[in-house]
DRENMIRO-753908 format. One record per atom (N, C-alpha, C): x, y, z; residue number from 1; atom name. Coordinates in Angstrom, 3 decimals, decimal comma, padded with zeros to 6 digits, m for minus. Layout:
% residues N
+----------+----------+----------+-----+----+
!       xx !       yy !       zz !   i ! at !
+----------+----------+----------+-----+----+
!        X !        Y !        Z ! NUM ! CA !
...
+----------+----------+----------+-----+----+
//
This chain:
% residues 76
+----------+----------+----------+-----+----+
!       xx !       yy !       zz !   i ! at !
+----------+----------+----------+-----+----+
! m058,952 ! m023,040 !  069,421 !   1 !  N !
! m059,302 ! m023,831 !  068,119 !   1 ! CA !
! m060,015 ! m024,891 !  068,327 !   1 !  C !
! m061,170 ! m024,814 !  067,491 !   2 !  N !
! m062,332 ! m025,783 !  067,337 !   2 ! CA !
! m061,797 ! m026,992 !  066,506 !   2 !  C !
! m062,281 ! m028,437 !  066,914 !   3 !  N !
! m062,064 ! m029,143 !  065,864 !   3 ! CA !
! m063,464 ! m029,376 !  065,091 !   3 !  C !
! m063,565 ! m029,591 !  064,178 !   4 !  N !
! m064,936 ! m030,161 !  063,387 !   4 ! CA !
! m064,837 ! m031,270 !  062,599 !   4 !  C !
! m065,913 ! m032,313 !  062,260 !   5 !  N !
! m065,918 ! m033,222 !  061,349 !   5 ! CA !
! m066,702 ! m033,066 !  060,019 !   5 !  C !
! m065,701 ! m033,415 !  059,176 !   6 !  N !
! m066,231 ! m033,225 !  057,701 !   6 ! CA !
! m066,598 ! m034,497 !  057,228 !   6 !  C !
! m067,769 ! m034,482 !  056,314 !   7 !  N !
! m067,692 ! m035,945 !  055,523 !   7 ! CA !
! m067,461 ! m035,059 !  053,985 !   7 !  C !
! m066,739 ! m036,158 !  053,545 !   8 !  N !
! m066,118 ! m035,954 !  052,244 !   8 ! CA !
! m065,777 ! m037,223 !  051,345 !   8 !  C !
! m065,959 ! m037,163 !  050,369 !   9 !  N !
! m066,124 ! m038,240 !  049,289 !   9 ! CA !
! m064,536 ! m038,970 !  049,162 !   9 !  C !
! m064,399 ! m040,238 !  049,277 !  10 !  N !
! m063,150 ! m040,859 !  049,323 !  10 ! CA !
! m062,293 ! m040,720 !  048,311 !  10 !  C !
! m062,824 ! m040,581 !  046,873 !  11 !  N !
! m061,839 ! m040,124 !  045,745 !  11 ! CA !
! m061,254 ! m038,536 !  046,071 !  11 !  C !
! m062,340 ! m037,602 !  046,441 !  12 !  N !
! m061,678 ! m036,308 !  046,749 !  12 ! CA !
! m060,839 ! m036,152 !  047,952 !  12 !  C !
! m060,839 ! m037,085 !  048,992 !  13 !  N !
! m060,092 ! m037,146 !  050,012 !  13 ! CA !
! m058,796 ! m037,734 !  049,497 !  13 !  C !
! m058,590 ! m038,578 !  048,964 !  14 !  N !
! m057,624 ! m039,388 !  048,179 !  14 ! CA !
! m056,584 ! m038,309 !  047,261 !  14 !  C !
! m057,340 ! m037,584 !  046,509 !  15 !  N !
! m056,548 ! m036,461 !  045,889 !  15 ! CA !
! m056,096 ! m035,323 !  046,738 !  15 !  C !
! m056,990 ! m035,040 !  047,667 !  16 !  N !
! m056,439 ! m033,975 !  048,481 !  16 ! CA !
! m055,253 ! m034,347 !  049,422 !  16 !  C !
! m055,033 ! m035,613 !  049,748 !  17 !  N !
! m053,945 ! m036,423 !  050,314 !  17 ! CA !
! m052,824 ! m035,861 !  049,488 !  17 !  C !
! m053,064 ! m036,530 !  048,309 !  18 !  N !
! m051,828 ! m036,389 !  047,247 !  18 ! CA !
! m051,204 ! m034,911 !  047,131 !  18 !  C !
! m052,268 ! m033,983 !  047,038 !  19 !  N !
! m051,988 ! m032,578 !  046,786 !  19 ! CA !
! m051,222 ! m032,295 !  048,368 !  19 !  C !
! m051,745 ! m032,580 !  049,434 !  20 !  N !
! m050,973 ! m032,305 !  050,470 !  20 ! CA !
! m049,568 ! m032,792 !  050,510 !  20 !  C !
! m049,287 ! m033,891 !  050,359 !  21 !  N !
! m048,139 ! m034,480 !  050,294 !  21 ! CA !
! m047,272 ! m033,802 !  049,022 !  21 !  C !
! m047,385 ! m033,537 !  048,369 !  22 !  N !
! m046,691 ! m032,994 !  047,071 !  22 ! CA !
! m046,157 ! m031,373 !  047,524 !  22 !  C !
! m047,147 ! m030,874 !  048,639 !  23 !  N !
! m046,725 ! m029,412 !  048,946 !  23 ! CA !
! m046,305 ! m029,704 !  050,465 !  23 !  C !
! m045,964 ! m030,667 !  050,920 !  24 !  N !
! m044,983 ! m030,989 !  052,293 !  24 ! CA !
! m045,976 ! m030,336 !  053,410 !  24 !  C !
! m047,263 ! m030,887 !  052,915 !  25 !  N !
! m048,438 ! m030,135 !  054,313 !  25 ! CA !
! m049,290 ! m031,393 !  054,541 !  25 !  C !
! m050,056 ! m030,857 !  055,478 !  26 !  N !
! m051,382 ! m032,124 !  055,802 !  26 ! CA !
! m052,611 ! m031,769 !  055,153 !  26 !  C !
! m053,555 ! m032,296 !  055,058 !  27 !  N !
! m054,767 ! m032,260 !  054,713 !  27 ! CA !
! m055,349 ! m031,090 !  055,674 !  27 !  C !
! m055,261 ! m031,383 !  056,851 !  28 !  N !
! m055,518 ! m030,662 !  058,267 !  28 ! CA !
! m055,439 ! m028,943 !  057,835 !  28 !  C !
! m053,767 ! m028,846 !  057,478 !  29 !  N !
! m053,460 ! m027,326 !  057,207 !  29 ! CA !
! m053,873 ! m026,931 !  055,500 !  29 !  C !
! m054,203 ! m027,753 !  054,871 !  30 !  N !
! m055,060 ! m027,116 !  053,460 !  30 ! CA !
! m056,180 ! m026,827 !  053,959 !  30 !  C !
! m057,170 ! m027,487 !  054,662 !  31 !  N !
! m058,498 ! m027,105 !  055,184 !  31 ! CA !
! m058,368 ! m025,738 !  056,151 !  31 !  C !
! m057,334 ! m025,793 !  056,935 !  32 !  N !
! m057,196 ! m024,431 !  057,495 !  32 ! CA !
! m057,075 ! m023,449 !  056,868 !  32 !  C !
! m056,129 ! m023,389 !  055,778 !  33 !  N !
! m055,429 ! m022,317 !  055,017 !  33 ! CA !
! m056,753 ! m022,135 !  053,872 !  33 !  C !
! m057,905 ! m023,143 !  053,542 !  34 !  N !
! m058,749 ! m022,710 !  052,663 !  34 ! CA !
! m059,914 ! m021,715 !  053,644 !  34 !  C !
! m060,109 ! m022,212 !  054,799 !  35 !  N !
! m060,948 ! m021,723 !  055,815 !  35 ! CA !
! m060,514 ! m020,117 !  055,859 !  35 !  C !
! m059,234 ! m020,132 !  056,256 !  36 !  N !
! m058,637 ! m018,570 !  056,428 !  36 ! CA !
! m058,845 ! m017,803 !  055,498 !  36 !  C !
! m058,743 ! m018,134 !  054,103 !  37 !  N !
! m058,876 ! m017,319 !  052,954 !  37 ! CA !
! m060,439 ! m016,889 !  052,804 !  37 !  C !
! m061,426 ! m018,044 !  052,982 !  38 !  N !
! m062,614 ! m017,710 !  052,967 !  38 ! CA !
! m062,954 ! m016,550 !  054,106 !  38 !  C !
! m062,796 ! m016,381 !  055,225 !  39 !  N !
! m062,784 ! m015,622 !  056,334 !  39 ! CA !
! m061,964 ! m014,286 !  055,816 !  39 !  C !
! m061,094 ! m014,410 !  055,393 !  40 !  N !
! m060,033 ! m013,034 !  054,964 !  40 ! CA !
! m061,164 ! m012,269 !  053,845 !  40 !  C !
! m061,280 ! m013,329 !  052,954 !  41 !  N !
! m062,566 ! m012,184 !  051,843 !  41 ! CA !
! m063,435 ! m012,005 !  052,345 !  41 !  C !
! m064,500 ! m012,616 !  053,424 !  42 !  N !
! m065,528 ! m012,067 !  053,628 !  42 ! CA !
! m065,228 ! m010,696 !  054,452 !  42 !  C !
! m064,288 ! m010,814 !  055,308 !  43 !  N !
! m063,763 ! m009,744 !  056,136 !  43 ! CA !
! m063,594 ! m008,443 !  055,233 !  43 !  C !
! m062,524 ! m008,662 !  054,183 !  44 !  N !
! m062,552 ! m007,837 !  053,187 !  44 ! CA !
! m063,757 ! m006,999 !  052,509 !  44 !  C !
! m064,901 ! m007,743 !  052,019 !  45 !  N !
! m065,847 ! m007,610 !  051,653 !  45 ! CA !
! m066,717 ! m006,663 !  052,669 !  45 !  C !
! m066,521 ! m007,300 !  053,792 !  46 !  N !
! m067,620 ! m006,371 !  054,831 !  46 ! CA !
! m066,859 ! m005,250 !  054,979 !  46 !  C !
! m065,636 ! m004,927 !  054,973 !  47 !  N !
! m064,909 ! m003,702 !  055,005 !  47 ! CA !
! m065,119 ! m002,747 !  054,021 !  47 !  C !
! m065,127 ! m003,129 !  052,673 !  48 !  N !
! m065,446 ! m002,634 !  051,643 !  48 ! CA !
! m067,017 ! m001,951 !  051,593 !  48 !  C !
! m067,806 ! m002,948 !  052,008 !  49 !  N !
! m069,295 ! m002,772 !  052,180 !  49 ! CA !
! m069,404 ! m001,357 !  053,282 !  49 !  C !
! m068,836 ! m001,525 !  054,313 !  50 !  N !
! m068,689 ! m000,669 !  055,556 !  50 ! CA !
! m068,333 !  000,713 !  054,884 !  50 !  C !
! m067,175 !  000,823 !  054,109 !  51 !  N !
! m066,701 !  001,820 !  053,705 !  51 ! CA !
! m067,496 !  002,470 !  052,729 !  51 !  C !
! m068,103 !  001,739 !  052,106 !  52 !  N !
! m069,202 !  002,449 !  050,692 !  52 ! CA !
! m070,525 !  003,078 !  051,244 !  52 !  C !
! m070,731 !  002,639 !  052,689 !  53 !  N !
! m071,887 !  002,791 !  053,474 !  53 ! CA !
! m071,611 !  004,160 !  054,103 !  53 !  C !
! m070,125 !  004,420 !  054,565 !  54 !  N !
! m069,802 !  005,198 !  055,296 !  54 ! CA !
! m069,649 !  006,301 !  054,185 !  54 !  C !
! m069,076 !  006,425 !  053,058 !  55 !  N !
! m069,085 !  007,336 !  051,974 !  55 ! CA !
! m070,510 !  007,790 !  051,474 !  55 !  C !
! m071,418 !  006,849 !  051,274 !  56 !  N !
! m072,527 !  007,273 !  050,825 !  56 ! CA !
! m073,388 !  008,165 !  051,980 !  56 !  C !
! m072,970 !  007,994 !  053,298 !  57 !  N !
! m073,757 !  008,635 !  054,395 !  57 ! CA !
! m073,096 !  009,921 !  054,316 !  57 !  C !
! m071,743 !  010,104 !  054,078 !  58 !  N !
! m071,101 !  011,240 !  054,347 !  58 ! CA !
! m071,159 !  012,563 !  053,293 !  58 !  C !
! m071,481 !  011,621 !  051,951 !  59 !  N !
! m071,556 !  012,696 !  050,822 !  59 ! CA !
! m073,052 !  013,399 !  051,020 !  59 !  C !
! m072,968 !  014,446 !  051,090 !  60 !  N !
! m074,572 !  015,347 !  051,280 !  60 ! CA !
! m075,197 !  015,257 !  050,319 !  60 !  C !
! m074,665 !  015,034 !  049,204 !  61 !  N !
! m075,411 !  014,879 !  047,780 !  61 ! CA !
! m076,096 !  016,245 !  047,395 !  61 !  C !
! m075,212 !  017,234 !  047,695 !  62 !  N !
! m075,446 !  018,729 !  047,355 !  62 ! CA !
! m075,373 !  018,939 !  046,103 !  62 !  C !
! m076,242 !  019,318 !  045,579 !  63 !  N !
! m076,627 !  019,662 !  044,073 !  63 ! CA !
! m076,451 !  021,336 !  043,899 !  63 !  C !
! m075,963 !  022,102 !  044,843 !  64 !  N !
! m075,661 !  023,505 !  044,667 !  64 ! CA !
! m077,255 !  024,244 !  044,694 !  64 !  C !
! m078,058 !  023,832 !  045,641 !  65 !  N !
! m079,312 !  024,322 !  045,512 !  65 ! CA !
! m080,124 !  024,340 !  044,668 !  65 !  C !
! m080,047 !  023,743 !  043,438 !  66 !  N !
! m081,105 !  023,674 !  042,419 !  66 ! CA !
! m082,357 !  022,723 !  042,290 !  66 !  C !
! m083,266 !  023,255 !  042,175 !  67 !  N !
! m084,675 !  022,509 !  042,236 !  67 ! CA !
! m084,937 !  022,036 !  040,757 !  67 !  C !
! m085,011 !  021,144 !  040,250 !  68 !  N !
! m085,229 !  020,863 !  038,993 !  68 ! CA !
! m086,706 !  019,899 !  039,084 !  68 !  C !
! m087,357 !  020,185 !  038,288 !  69 !  N !
! m088,261 !  019,123 !  037,787 !  69 ! CA !
! m088,597 !  018,703 !  036,503 !  69 !  C !
! m089,369 !  017,796 !  036,125 !  70 !  N !
! m089,410 !  017,222 !  034,888 !  70 ! CA !
! m089,520 !  017,864 !  033,715 !  70 !  C !
! m090,407 !  019,017 !  033,677 !  71 !  N !
! m090,888 !  019,731 !  032,795 !  71 ! CA !
! m089,708 !  020,799 !  032,479 !  71 !  C !
! m088,902 !  021,159 !  033,467 !  72 !  N !
! m087,792 !  022,170 !  033,465 !  72 ! CA !
! m086,742 !  021,243 !  032,765 !  72 !  C !
! m086,379 !  020,263 !  032,902 !  73 !  N !
! m085,291 !  019,453 !  032,682 !  73 ! CA !
! m085,547 !  018,835 !  031,129 !  73 !  C !
! m086,762 !  019,017 !  030,328 !  74 !  N !
! m087,274 !  018,665 !  029,000 !  74 ! CA !
! m087,810 !  019,666 !  028,394 !  74 !  C !
! m087,346 !  020,830 !  028,871 !  75 !  N !
! m088,100 !  022,177 !  028,353 !  75 ! CA !
! m089,401 !  022,256 !  027,531 !  75 !  C !
! m090,250 !  021,971 !  028,626 !  76 !  N !
! m091,623 !  021,836 !  028,384 !  76 ! CA !
! m092,365 !  023,192 !  028,974 !  76 !  C !
+----------+----------+----------+-----+----+
//
């Protein structure tokens, strides 16, 4: 586990300390939970993005051998 240093405004830190106390936890635990949530969302988004790309790649885009042109589509 890595330790990091954060700069935070005094008023914000006081509010976070109060919140942590009310929840029976620590500021450190709240920050870890927040970072874990951010990382999980990123992993989920990356997974969805890869699944979409895989689906697009696997979809052959077969339109049944039809060859249309603009004139035929617009009855010209």
